[in-house]
ZAMARGU-4260 file (C-alpha; in steps of 0.2 Angstrom, whole numbers, plus 5000, padded with zeros to 4 digits):
<rodrens>
0) 4915/4514/4685 | 4921/4528/4674 | 4925/4540/4688 | 4944/4538/4686 | 4944/4543/4668
5) 4947/4561/4663 | 4933/4569/4654 | 4942/4569/4637 | 4944/4550/4637 | 4927/4545/4643
10) 4921/4529/4634 | 4906/4532/4623 | 4891/4522/4631 | 4876/4526/4620 | 4872/4531/4602
15) 4868/4548/4608 | 4885/4551/4616 | 4893/4543/4600 | 4885/4556/4589 | 4889/4570/4601
20) 4907/4565/4603 | 4910/4563/4585 | 4901/4579/4579 | 4917/4589/4578 | 4926/4575/4569
25) 4912/4574/4556 | 4912/4593/4554 | 4930/4594/4552 | 4930/4581/4539 | 4916/4589/4529
30) 4924/4606/4530 | 4940/4599/4524 | 4931/4590/4509 | 4922/4606/4505 | 4938/4617/4505
35) 4947/4604/4495 | 4933/4603/4482 | 4933/4622/4481 | 4952/4623/4479 | 4951/4610/4465
40) 4938/4620/4456 | 4947/4636/4458 | 4964/4630/4453 | 4961/4616/4441 | 4976/4606/4449
45) 4983/4594/4436 | 4989/4578/4443 | 5001/4576/4429 | 5011/4592/4433 | 5030/4588/4434
50) 5035/4582/4451 | 5052/4581/4459 | 5060/4564/4460 | 5066/4556/4477 | 5084/4557/4472
55) 5096/4563/4458 | 5089/4557/4442 | 5100/4551/4428 | 5086/4549/4415 | 5070/4559/4412
60) 5060/4547/4401 | 5060/4528/4396 | 5057/4520/4379 | 5053/4501/4381 | 5056/4491/4365
65) 5045/4477/4370 | 5049/4461/4360 | 5033/4452/4363 | 5032/4433/4363 | 5049/4430/4370
70) 5065/4432/4359 | 5078/4418/4361 | 5093/4423/4370 | 5102/4408/4362 | 5100/4416/4345
75) 5103/4434/4350 | 5114/4440/4364 | 5120/4424/4373 | 5131/4412/4363 | 5132/4394/4369
80) 5145/4384/4359 | 5142/4369/4370 | 5124/4369/4365 | 5129/4367/4347 | 5141/4353/4352
85) 5127/4344/4361 | 5114/4347/4347 | 5102/4332/4345 | 5107/4324/4362 | 5096/4324/4378
90) 5100/4337/4390 | 5113/4331/4403 | 5106/4328/4420 | 5119/4339/4428 | 5110/4355/4421
95) 5094/4351/4431 | 5076/4351/4426 | 5065/4365/4418 | 5046/4367/4417 | 5039/4370/4399
100) 5023/4371/4391 | 5025/4361/4376 | 5043/4353/4376 | 5040/4334/4379 | 5050/4322/4389
105) 5065/4315/4379 | 5066/4331/4369 | 5083/4334/4361 | 5094/4349/4363 | 5094/4361/4348
110) 5109/4370/4342 | 5108/4387/4334 | 5113/4391/4316 | 5117/4409/4320 | 5135/4415/4321
115) 5141/4427/4335 | 5155/4440/4333 | 5163/4452/4345 | 5159/4470/4342 | 5165/4487/4348
120) 5179/4491/4360 | 5170/4480/4373 | 5171/4465/4362 | 5153/4459/4367 | 5147/4445/4356
125) 5131/4448/4346 | 5122/4437/4334 | 5122/4440/4315 | 5103/4444/4317 | 5107/4461/4323
130) 5121/4469/4312 | 5114/4486/4315 | 5112/4485/4334 | 5129/4477/4336 | 5137/4494/4331
135) 5130/4501/4347 | 5136/4487/4358 | 5148/4499/4368 | 5132/4509/4374 | 5123/4493/4379
140) 5122/4484/4396 | 5118/4467/4391 | 5110/4457/4405 | 5111/4439/4401 | 5105/4432/4418
145) 5086/4438/4418 | 5073/4427/4425 | 5055/4427/4429 | 5042/4416/4438 | 5030/4411/4424
150) 5031/4401/4408 | 5015/4406/4400 | 5013/4422/4390 | 4999/4431/4399 | 5006/4429/4417
155) 5024/4433/4411 | 5018/4449/4402 | 5009/4454/4418 | 5025/4451/4428 | 5036/4461/4416
160) 5025/4476/4416 | 5017/4476/4433 | 5027/4465/4444 | 5013/4453/4447 | 5007/4438/4438
165) 4989/4442/4438 | 4980/4457/4430 | 4973/4472/4440 | 4990/4480/4445 | 4997/4496/4438
170) 5010/4495/4424 | 5028/4502/4426 | 5023/4516/4414 | 5008/4521/4425 | 5019/4520/4441
175) 5032/4531/4433 | 5020/4545/4427 | 5011/4544/4445 | 5028/4547/4453 | 5035/4560/4441
180) 5021/4568/4431 | 5023/4574/4413 | 5035/4587/4406 | 5022/4590/4392 | 5004/4598/4394
185) 5000/4595/4376 | 5004/4576/4374 | 5000/4561/4384 | 5012/4557/4398 | 5012/4538/4394
190) 5010/4531/4377 | 5009/4513/4370 | 5011/4509/4352 | 5005/4491/4349 | 5010/4480/4334
195) 4997/4482/4320 | 4996/4463/4318 | 4985/4461/4333 | 4983/4460/4352 | 4994/4450/4364
200) 4989/4437/4377 | 4989/4448/4392 | 4979/4461/4382 | 4978/4480/4388 | 4978/4476/4407
205) 4996/4473/4406 | 4999/4492/4401 | 4985/4499/4412 | 4984/4510/4427 | 4976/4496/4438
210) 4971/4504/4455 | 4980/4520/4452 | 4969/4535/4447 | 4963/4534/4429 | 4973/4550/4424
215) 4988/4538/4424 | 4982/4526/4411 | 4991/4524/4395 | 4986/4532/4378 | 4985/4518/4365
220) 4991/4524/4348 | 4983/4517/4332 | 4994/4507/4320 | 4998/4515/4303 | 5001/4532/4296
225) 4989/4541/4308 | 4992/4535/4326 | 4980/4548/4332 | 4964/4553/4323 | 4955/4569/4322
230) 4970/4580/4325 | 4963/4593/4313 | 4948/4604/4316 | 4932/4599/4307 | 4929/4609/4291
235) 4920/4625/4295 | 4925/4625/4313 | 4937/4639/4319 | 4949/4638/4333 | 4939/4650/4343
240) 4923/4640/4341 | 4932/4624/4347 | 4939/4634/4362 | 4921/4640/4367 | 4914/4622/4365
245) 4928/4615/4376 | 4925/4629/4389 | 4907/4625/4390 | 4910/4606/4392 | 4923/4610/4406
250) 4911/4622/4415 | 4897/4610/4415 | 4908/4595/4421 | 4915/4605/4435 | 4898/4610/4442
255) 4896/4593/4449 | 4915/4588/4450 | 4920/4578/4466 | 4939/4577/4469 | 4936/4559/4473
260) 4929/4555/4456 | 4944/4549/4447 | 4936/4543/4431 | 4927/4560/4429 | 4943/4570/4432
265) 4952/4559/4420 | 4939/4563/4407 | 4940/4582/4409 | 4959/4581/4408 | 4957/4571/4391
270) 4946/4585/4384 | 4959/4597/4388 | 4973/4586/4381 | 4964/4583/4365 | 4961/4602/4362
275) 4980/4605/4365 | 4985/4591/4354 | 4974/4598/4340 | 4981/4616/4342 | 4999/4612/4347
280) 5004/4594/4341 | 4999/4590/4323 | 5016/4594/4317 | 5023/4581/4329 | 5014/4567/4321
285) 5018/4572/4303 | 5033/4561/4298 | 5035/4569/4281 | 5043/4584/4290 | 5058/4573/4294
290) 5073/4573/4283 | 5075/4559/4270 | 5091/4555/4279 | 5082/4552/4296 | 5068/4542/4288
295) 5081/4531/4280 | 5090/4529/4296 | 5075/4521/4304 | 5071/4511/4288 | 5054/4521/4285
300) 5047/4519/4268 | 5053/4502/4264 | 5050/4484/4269 | 5051/4475/4281 | 5057/4490/4293
305) 5043/4503/4288 | 5031/4499/4302 | 5043/4497/4317 | 5054/4511/4310 | 5039/4523/4310
310) 5035/4519/4328 | 5053/4520/4334 | 5054/4537/4326 | 5038/4543/4334 | 5045/4537/4351
315) 5060/4548/4348 | 5048/4563/4344 | 5038/4560/4359 | 5052/4559/4372 | 5059/4574/4364
320) 5043/4583/4368 | 5041/4578/4386 | 5032/4561/4386 | 5038/4551/4401 | 5036/4533/4395
325) 5034/4525/4378 | 5031/4507/4374 | 5035/4501/4356 | 5028/4484/4354 | 5036/4472/4341
330) 5025/4457/4339 | 5006/4455/4339 | 4992/4443/4335 | 4994/4424/4336 | 5009/4414/4339
335) 5022/4416/4325 | 5018/4434/4322 | 5026/4437/4338 | 5044/4431/4343 | 5035/4415/4348
340) 5045/4403/4338 | 5037/4386/4343 | 5039/4379/4325 | 5054/4386/4317 | 5066/4397/4326
345) 5076/4401/4311 | 5061/4408/4300 | 5053/4417/4315 | 5069/4426/4321 | 5076/4430/4304
350) 5059/4439/4300 | 5057/4448/4317 | 5075/4453/4318 | 5074/4460/4300 | 5059/4470/4305
355) 5067/4478/4321 | 5086/4478/4320 | 5088/4494/4309 | 5074/4504/4318 | 5081/4500/4335
360) 5099/4505/4330 | 5092/4520/4321 | 5083/4525/4337 | 5099/4524/4347 | 5109/4534/4334
365) 5095/4548/4333 | 5094/4550/4351 | 5113/4551/4353 | 5115/4564/4339 | 5101/4575/4347
370) 5108/4574/4364 | 5094/4564/4371 | 5102/4547/4374 | 5109/4552/4390 | 5092/4557/4397
375) 5082/4543/4389 | 5083/4526/4396 | 5081/4513/4382 | 5076/4495/4387 | 5075/4480/4375
380) 5067/4463/4380 | 5053/4451/4380 | 5043/4442/4394 | 5055/4427/4393 | 5067/4418/4382
385) 5067/4401/4372 | 5071/4384/4378 | 5088/4375/4374 | 5077/4359/4369 | 5069/4358/4352
390) 5050/4359/4350 | 5043/4352/4334 | 5060/4348/4328 | 5065/4366/4323 | 5057/4377/4336
395) 5059/4382/4354 | 5047/4383/4369 | 5044/4397/4381 | 5059/4399/4394 | 5058/4409/4410
400) 5073/4402/4419 | 5087/4413/4410 | 5086/4425/4396 | 5093/4442/4390 | 5087/4460/4392
405) 5098/4475/4388 | 5098/4494/4393 | 5106/4509/4385 | 5106/4528/4389 | 5099/4536/4404
410) 5115/4535/4414 | 5117/4516/4411 | 5136/4511/4409 | 5136/4502/4393 | 5149/4491/4385
415) 5147/4477/4398 | 5138/4461/4401 | 5129/4457/4417 | 5128/4439/4424 | 5127/4423/4414
420) 5117/4408/4410 | 5124/4390/4411 | 5133/4382/4397 | 5117/4377/4387 | 5107/4393/4392
425) 5095/4384/4403 | 5095/4395/4419 | 5103/4410/4426 | 5118/4405/4437 | 5128/4421/4439
430) 5121/4437/4446 | 5103/4432/4443 | 5092/4447/4439 | 5073/4446/4442 | 5060/4457/4434
435) 5059/4466/4451 | 5077/4470/4449 | 5074/4477/4432 | 5060/4488/4438 | 5070/4494/4453
440) 5084/4499/4441 | 5073/4508/4430 | 5065/4518/4444 | 5083/4521/4451 | 5088/4529/4435
445) 5073/4541/4435 | 5077/4546/4453 | 5063/4536/4461 | 5064/4525/4477 | 5054/4509/4475
450) 5050/4510/4494 | 5043/4528/4493 | 5034/4526/4476 | 5018/4519/4484 | 4999/4520/4483
455) 4986/4515/4497 | 4975/4500/4490 | 4964/4489/4501 | 4974/4493/4517 | 4991/4491/4510
460) 5004/4503/4503 | 5006/4495/4486 | 5022/4497/4475 | 5028/4492/4458 | 5041/4479/4466
465) 5030/4468/4476 | 5045/4460/4484 | 5060/4472/4486 | 5071/4472/4471 | 5089/4477/4469
470) 5097/4490/4459 | 5109/4482/4446 | 5124/4491/4453 | 5136/4486/4440 | 5127/4496/4426
475) 5122/4512/4436
</rodrens>
């Protein structure tokens, strides 16, 4: 029945024939594996080595100023005079419905006590919460029409960082380092600086590498004056002794190294990185080496700006020395310690803005004067905004239908506003920008194509933008 088939396409009929016919295939696979393993041992290939982008990049690095908990667009960058006029009244039906967590039916609209003024040559209106940031409005692209899919913190934070509403997927920081590698071999490629007040609802999975190799995971800095411990050699240990110890550990590890063992490879890389940080980077983490003028610029050394100012200054130093992605978190711990103003929007936002406004403006100014702003993309925003309706009389609930994010530097065309929410700030109605569009724009500025930045996982080429996003053409 097989007589008409040429020999090279004969159908395998028995297990013996299967083994015989597959022998060359298995042999070639085994040989390729051995050669690859031998090459990896011989060359010590570093997966974080710099790699070319897909297109012409306008930025080399990203600083994400994450305002955790959801800052209110209505109190910050999106003035709504009609909301004040309708204060204390039910939401007019023509604005439609919204899904909330805690706002009850029959809740009344809540006007804002903040005042807005036009700033810069662009005349963009900014709240009096941000007198320092307002001076930089001509460098900001204020995106007033952002929206996401989820109204709870954890899911919204996952979507903001990973493009998915469930944990287990890589963050944009991991995707970017996977795509571009690092420009420094003595510092981590991707750094997260959490708020010292505590963890967030989504936890570390929102920052993590997901299914990408472990080498692309973030380095979590500690709060306080010593973000990295043990940068000094132990007393009585010389640099040569530490080098010999590290060489012994590396050689022992590499005797059983498999290229497929991503965790083990990441651990070896961590030992090498730790040694380089001990020998090359201690000065970087010593802020006392900065001039008094620079420390004052960020508000370091006085309250309430000291903590966020220190971390913003560290972010500048990191990108200046080749770190690819830095996330500086403002807000941590339960509820009101974040921008999560359920009970009193005034008290919460006055406090959080006082902590962050000067450090953020100081970062922009410092990057600008050092010639780094053009190559560093700065992104400011949270996982959602706040509701037009009142919660508990003086607070605002989570709100994902329309809110504000801004970008600056990194080739972004500043001094302009993108999109708009309706007259009470309920939903994005003009040029809506989804999280996936923000991700696509960030990648675009780094010269990365969302369709080419992929990784095979469970039979599918996964990417940061699950559904294809659009570059925000107005600002690039």
